[in-house]
Every structure is written in structure tokens, then in C-alpha cells.
C-alpha positions in Angstrom: 27.7 2.6 -5.9 25.6 -0.1 -4.3 25.3 -0.1 -0.5 26.3 -3.4 1.1 23.5 -5.4 2.9 24.0 -5.1 6.7 24.5 -8.2 8.8 21.5 -10.3 9.9 19.8 -8.6 12.8 21.3 -5.1 12.3 18.7 -2.8 10.7 20.0 0.2 8.8 17.7 3.0 7.6 18.1 3.4 3.9 15.6 6.2 3.6 13.0 7.8 5.8 11.1 4.9 7.5 12.6 2.2 5.3 15.0 -0.2 7.0 17.2 -3.0 5.5 18.8 -5.9 7.2 20.5 -9.1 6.1 18.6 -12.3 6.0 15.5 -13.4 4.1 11.8 -12.8 4.6 11.6 -15.5 7.3 14.3 -13.9 9.4 12.6 -10.5 9.1 9.2 -11.9 10.1 10.7 -13.6 13.1 12.4 -10.4 14.2 9.3 -8.4 13.7 7.2 -10.8 15.7 9.8 -10.9 18.5 9.5 -7.1 18.7 5.7 -7.3 18.8 4.9 -6.0 15.3 1.7 -6.9 13.6 2.7 -8.2 10.2 0.8 -7.7 7.0 1.5 -9.0 3.4 0.4 -6.8 0.6 -1.5 -9.0 -1.8 -3.9 -8.0 -4.6 -6.2 -10.9 -3.5 -6.0 -9.8 0.2 -8.7 -8.1 2.2 -9.6 -4.7 0.8 -11.5 -3.5 3.9 -9.2 -3.6 6.9 -8.0 -1.4 9.7 -4.4 -1.0 10.9 -4.4 -1.6 14.7 -4.2 1.9 16.3 -1.1 2.4 18.5 0.4 -0.9 17.5 3.7 -1.2 15.5 3.2 -2.7 12.1 5.3 -4.1 9.4 4.5 -4.7 5.7 5.9 -7.2 3.3 5.6 -6.6 -0.4 7.2 -7.7 -3.6 8.2 -5.2 -6.3 9.3 -6.2 -9.7 8.5 -9.9 -9.4 6.0 -11.9 -7.5 6.9 -13.8 -4.3 8.6 -17.1 -4.9 7.1 -20.4 -3.6 9.7 -20.3 -0.8 8.6 -16.7 0.1 4.9 -17.8 0.2 5.7 -20.6 2.7 7.5 -18.0 5.0 4.5 -15.6 4.7 1.8 -18.3 5.4 -0.5 -17.3 8.2 0.1 -13.6 8.0 -2.8 -11.1 7.4 -3.1 -10.3 3.7 -4.4 -6.9 2.7 -4.9 -5.3 -0.7 -4.4 -1.8 -2.0 -6.5 -2.8 -5.1 -6.3 -5.3 -7.9 -3.8 -3.4 -10.0 -0.2 -4.4 -9.6 1.7 -1.3 -8.2 5.4 -0.7 -7.8 6.8 -1.0 -4.3 7.4 2.7 -3.9 3.8 3.6 -4.7 2.6 1.0 -2.2 4.8 2.5 0.5 3.5 6.0 -0.2 -0.1 4.7 0.0 0.6 2.9 3.3 2.2 6.0 4.7 -0.9 8.0 3.8 -3.2 5.4 5.6 -0.9 5.4 8.6 -0.8 9.2 8.8 -4.7 9.3 8.6 -4.9 6.9 11.6 
């Protein structure tokens, strides 16, 4: 059974460290920025050498089975882009790699 999407602005944890809320990417980015999160977009063409700001809350935006749409890209314009490599990875693998980097400090 599929879990319904929660209302906009109400984040529900769907698995450890993974939250879901209603609304699109623009809504999520606006909420993250309001809460002081540093936002990153995972992009194969992004910076390979980067550092996650220590002690700062961060949020990552990634696509999974399809690339970002043109509308998504407009919403993501101006955000820091980082790369986990030039090979397209599934979302769950990217999340595991990010958790590893965050755990390493």
C-alpha cells in the first residue's frame, strides 16, 4: 500500500534520515533555506572536490530514475552542485555515499 504524501510543510520521516513533504522542489528549497540549511544538488557535472560545511545543517537534492525536468532545473538554479562521480547512480546509492561522507566529517 502506498503511503499518502503529507501536506505541504509537514515533514514525515519515511525511513532513517529521509523525510517527505508535499509540494515540489521549489517549496522544499524555500523551507530548507528558511531553516538555514546549506542546499546542494547532486550533479554528475558538479564539483568533485568539495567539503560539506562542518556543523551546518545540509540538504541534498537528487533525481533518481529520470533526470531533472527543465522546471526543476529553474528551481535549482544558483544552488551548489556537487558530484559523486560521472557514473549515474541510483538515489539510494547516492544517499548511502552521502551518509558515509557526513559520518566521516
